[in-house]
TIRO-2110 file (N, C-alpha, C; in Angstrom, 1 decimal):
// TIRO-2110
94.1, 72.4, 109.1, N, 1, A
93.9, 73.7, 109.6, CA, 1, A
93.7, 74.6, 108.4, C, 1, A
92.8, 75.6, 108.5, N, 2, A
92.6, 76.5, 107.4, CA, 2, A
93.2, 77.8, 107.7, C, 2, A
93.7, 78.5, 106.7, N, 3, A
94.4, 79.8, 106.9, CA, 3, A
93.8, 80.8, 106.0, C, 3, A
93.5, 82.0, 106.4, N, 4, A
93.1, 83.1, 105.6, CA, 4, A
94.3, 84.1, 105.6, C, 4, A
94.6, 84.6, 104.4, N, 5, A
95.7, 85.5, 104.2, CA, 5, A
95.2, 86.8, 103.8, C, 5, A
95.8, 87.9, 104.3, N, 6, A
95.4, 89.3, 103.8, CA, 6, A
96.1, 89.6, 102.5, C, 6, A
95.4, 90.3, 101.7, N, 7, A
96.0, 90.8, 100.4, CA, 7, A
95.4, 92.2, 100.1, C, 7, A
96.2, 92.9, 99.3, N, 8, A
95.7, 94.3, 98.9, CA, 8, A
95.1, 94.3, 97.6, C, 8, A
93.9, 94.8, 97.4, N, 9, A
93.3, 94.8, 96.1, CA, 9, A
94.0, 95.9, 95.3, C, 9, A
94.6, 95.4, 94.1, N, 10, A
95.3, 96.3, 93.3, CA, 10, A
94.5, 96.6, 92.0, C, 10, A
93.5, 95.8, 91.6, N, 11, A
92.7, 96.1, 90.5, CA, 11, A
91.4, 95.2, 90.5, C, 11, A
90.3, 95.8, 90.2, N, 12, A
89.1, 95.1, 90.0, CA, 12, A
89.1, 94.7, 88.5, C, 12, A
89.1, 93.4, 88.2, N, 13, A
89.2, 93.0, 86.8, CA, 13, A
87.8, 92.6, 86.2, C, 13, A
86.8, 92.4, 87.0, N, 14, A
85.5, 92.1, 86.5, CA, 14, A
84.5, 92.5, 87.6, C, 14, A
83.5, 93.2, 87.2, N, 15, A
82.5, 93.7, 88.2, CA, 15, A
81.1, 93.7, 87.5, C, 15, A
80.5, 92.5, 87.5, N, 16, A
79.2, 92.4, 86.9, CA, 16, A
78.2, 91.9, 88.0, C, 16, A
76.9, 92.0, 87.8, N, 17, A
76.0, 91.5, 88.8, CA, 17, A
76.2, 90.1, 89.3, C, 17, A
76.8, 89.2, 88.4, N, 18, A
77.1, 87.8, 88.8, CA, 18, A
78.5, 87.5, 89.2, C, 18, A
79.4, 88.3, 88.8, N, 19, A
80.8, 88.0, 89.0, CA, 19, A
81.6, 89.2, 89.4, C, 19, A
82.4, 89.1, 90.5, N, 20, A
83.3, 90.2, 90.9, CA, 20, A
84.7, 89.6, 91.2, C, 20, A
85.6, 89.9, 90.3, N, 21, A
87.0, 89.4, 90.4, CA, 21, A
88.0, 90.6, 90.6, C, 21, A
89.1, 90.3, 91.3, N, 22, A
90.1, 91.3, 91.5, CA, 22, A
91.5, 90.7, 91.5, C, 22, A
92.4, 91.5, 91.2, N, 23, A
93.9, 91.1, 91.3, CA, 23, A
94.3, 91.7, 92.7, C, 23, A
94.9, 90.8, 93.5, N, 24, A
95.3, 91.1, 94.8, CA, 24, A
96.7, 90.8, 95.0, C, 24, A
97.4, 91.7, 95.8, N, 25, A
98.8, 91.5, 96.1, CA, 25, A
98.9, 90.9, 97.5, C, 25, A
99.6, 89.7, 97.6, N, 26, A
99.9, 89.1, 98.8, CA, 26, A
101.4, 89.4, 99.1, C, 26, A
101.6, 90.6, 99.7, N, 27, A
103.0, 91.0, 100.0, CA, 27, A
103.9, 90.9, 98.8, C, 27, A
103.4, 91.3, 97.6, N, 28, A
104.1, 91.3, 96.4, CA, 28, A
103.8, 90.2, 95.4, C, 28, A
103.1, 89.1, 95.8, N, 29, A
102.7, 88.1, 94.9, CA, 29, A
101.2, 88.4, 94.5, C, 29, A
101.0, 88.5, 93.1, N, 30, A
99.7, 88.9, 92.6, CA, 30, A
98.9, 87.7, 92.1, C, 30, A
97.7, 87.6, 92.6, N, 31, A
96.8, 86.6, 92.2, CA, 31, A
95.4, 87.1, 92.0, C, 31, A
94.6, 86.4, 91.2, N, 32, A
93.2, 86.8, 91.0, CA, 32, A
92.4, 86.0, 92.0, C, 32, A
91.4, 86.8, 92.6, N, 33, A
90.5, 86.2, 93.6, CA, 33, A
89.1, 86.7, 93.4, C, 33, A
88.2, 86.1, 94.1, N, 34, A
86.8, 86.5, 94.0, CA, 34, A
86.4, 87.5, 95.1, C, 34, A
85.7, 88.5, 94.6, N, 35, A
85.2, 89.5, 95.6, CA, 35, A
83.7, 89.4, 95.7, C, 35, A
83.1, 88.3, 95.3, N, 36, A
81.7, 88.1, 95.2, CA, 36, A
81.0, 88.4, 96.6, C, 36, A
81.7, 88.1, 97.7, N, 37, A
81.1, 88.2, 99.0, CA, 37, A
81.4, 89.6, 99.6, C, 37, A
82.2, 90.4, 98.9, N, 38, A
82.5, 91.8, 99.4, CA, 38, A
82.2, 92.9, 98.3, C, 38, A
81.0, 93.2, 98.0, N, 39, A
80.7, 94.2, 97.0, CA, 39, A
81.2, 95.6, 97.4, C, 39, A
81.5, 95.8, 98.7, N, 40, A
82.0, 97.1, 99.1, CA, 40, A
83.5, 97.2, 99.0, C, 40, A
84.2, 96.2, 98.7, N, 41, A
85.7, 96.2, 98.7, CA, 41, A
86.1, 97.1, 97.4, C, 41, A
87.2, 97.9, 97.7, N, 42, A
87.6, 98.8, 96.6, CA, 42, A
89.2, 98.7, 96.5, C, 42, A
89.7, 99.2, 95.3, N, 43, A
91.1, 99.2, 95.1, CA, 43, A
91.8, 99.9, 96.2, C, 43, A
92.9, 99.3, 96.7, N, 44, A
93.7, 99.9, 97.8, CA, 44, A
93.3, 99.4, 99.2, C, 44, A
92.2, 98.7, 99.3, N, 45, A
91.8, 98.1, 100.6, CA, 45, A
92.5, 96.7, 100.7, C, 45, A
92.7, 96.3, 102.0, N, 46, A
93.1, 95.0, 102.3, CA, 46, A
91.9, 94.1, 102.6, C, 46, A
92.0, 92.9, 102.0, N, 47, A
90.9, 91.9, 102.3, CA, 47, A
91.5, 90.6, 102.8, C, 47, A
90.8, 89.9, 103.5, N, 48, A
91.2, 88.6, 104.0, CA, 48, A
90.7, 87.5, 103.1, C, 48, A
91.6, 86.7, 102.5, N, 49, A
91.2, 85.7, 101.5, CA, 49, A
91.4, 84.3, 102.0, C, 49, A
90.4, 83.5, 101.8, N, 50, A
90.4, 82.1, 102.1, CA, 50, A
89.9, 81.3, 100.9, C, 50, A
90.7, 80.3, 100.4, N, 51, A
90.4, 79.5, 99.3, CA, 51, A
90.0, 80.3, 98.1, C, 51, A
90.7, 81.4, 97.8, N, 52, A
90.5, 82.2, 96.6, CA, 52, A
89.4, 83.2, 96.7, C, 52, A
88.7, 83.3, 97.9, N, 53, A
87.6, 84.2, 98.0, CA, 53, A
87.8, 85.2, 99.2, C, 53, A
87.6, 86.4, 98.9, N, 54, A
87.7, 87.5, 99.9, CA, 54, A
86.6, 87.3, 100.9, C, 54, A
86.9, 87.2, 102.2, N, 55, A
85.8, 87.0, 103.1, CA, 55, A
85.5, 88.2, 104.1, C, 55, A
86.5, 89.1, 104.1, N, 56, A
86.3, 90.4, 104.9, CA, 56, A
87.3, 91.4, 104.6, C, 56, A
87.0, 92.7, 104.9, N, 57, A
87.9, 93.8, 104.7, CA, 57, A
88.7, 93.9, 106.0, C, 57, A
90.0, 94.1, 105.9, N, 58, A
90.8, 94.3, 107.1, CA, 58, A
91.6, 95.6, 106.9, C, 58, A
92.1, 96.2, 108.0, N, 59, A
92.9, 97.4, 107.9, CA, 59, A
94.3, 97.1, 107.5, C, 59, A
95.0, 98.0, 107.0, N, 60, A
96.4, 97.8, 106.6, CA, 60, A
97.3, 97.4, 107.7, C, 60, A
97.1, 98.0, 108.9, N, 61, A
98.0, 97.6, 110.0, CA, 61, A
97.8, 96.1, 110.4, C, 61, A
96.6, 95.6, 110.4, N, 62, A
96.4, 94.2, 110.7, CA, 62, A
97.0, 93.3, 109.6, C, 62, A
96.9, 93.7, 108.3, N, 63, A
97.5, 93.0, 107.2, CA, 63, A
99.0, 92.9, 107.4, C, 63, A
99.7, 94.1, 107.7, N, 64, A
101.1, 94.1, 107.8, CA, 64, A
101.6, 93.3, 109.0, C, 64, A
100.8, 93.4, 110.1, N, 65, A
101.2, 92.6, 111.3, CA, 65, A
101.2, 91.1, 110.9, C, 65, A
100.2, 90.7, 110.1, N, 66, A
100.1, 89.3, 109.7, CA, 66, A
101.3, 88.9, 108.9, C, 66, A
101.6, 89.7, 107.9, N, 67, A
102.8, 89.4, 107.0, CA, 67, A
104.0, 89.3, 107.8, C, 67, A
104.2, 90.2, 108.8, N, 68, A
105.4, 90.2, 109.6, CA, 68, A
105.5, 88.9, 110.5, C, 68, A
104.4, 88.5, 111.0, N, 69, A
104.3, 87.3, 111.8, CA, 69, A
104.6, 86.1, 111.0, C, 69, A
104.0, 86.0, 109.8, N, 70, A
104.3, 84.9, 108.9, CA, 70, A
105.8, 84.8, 108.5, C, 70, A
106.4, 86.0, 108.2, N, 71, A
107.8, 86.0, 107.9, CA, 71, A
108.6, 85.5, 109.0, C, 71, A
108.2, 86.0, 110.2, N, 72, A
109.0, 85.7, 111.5, CA, 72, A
109.0, 84.1, 111.7, C, 72, A
107.9, 83.5, 111.4, N, 73, A
107.9, 82.0, 111.7, CA, 73, A
108.2, 81.3, 110.4, C, 73, A
108.7, 82.0, 109.4, N, 74, A
109.1, 81.4, 108.1, CA, 74, A
108.0, 80.6, 107.4, C, 74, A
106.8, 81.2, 107.4, N, 75, A
105.6, 80.5, 106.9, CA, 75, A
104.9, 81.3, 105.8, C, 75, A
105.6, 82.2, 105.1, N, 76, A
105.0, 83.1, 104.1, CA, 76, A
104.8, 82.4, 102.8, C, 76, A
104.8, 81.1, 102.7, N, 77, A
104.5, 80.4, 101.5, CA, 77, A
103.0, 80.3, 101.4, C, 77, A
102.5, 80.7, 100.2, N, 78, A
101.1, 80.7, 99.9, CA, 78, A
100.5, 79.3, 99.9, C, 78, A
99.3, 79.1, 100.3, N, 79, A
98.6, 77.9, 100.1, CA, 79, A
98.5, 77.4, 98.7, C, 79, A
98.3, 76.1, 98.5, N, 80, A
98.4, 75.6, 97.1, CA, 80, A
97.4, 76.2, 96.2, C, 80, A
96.2, 76.7, 96.6, N, 81, A
95.2, 77.3, 95.7, CA, 81, A
95.7, 78.6, 95.2, C, 81, A
96.7, 79.2, 95.8, N, 82, A
97.3, 80.5, 95.3, CA, 82, A
98.5, 80.2, 94.4, C, 82, A
99.0, 79.0, 94.3, N, 83, A
100.2, 78.7, 93.5, CA, 83, A
99.9, 78.8, 92.0, C, 83, A
100.9, 79.3, 91.3, N, 84, A
100.7, 79.4, 89.8, CA, 84, A
100.8, 78.1, 89.1, C, 84, A
END
């Protein structure tokens, strides 16, 4: 089963025609991810991340509901690709 997790863009760290990278907060855990598929994503927005790549922009309410649900079922451990 694949799982996409919402994260908040806290910093754009590279923004060139070929590469777009950001630092994203996953409910407090900060990781670098690719924004290559979302040129419209900006700092402060929430994005849905799968396998280290942001695949869509989501609203804050949806992101917070997802975090609450994952905490409720005790599954807020990040997938291996997000582990340090």
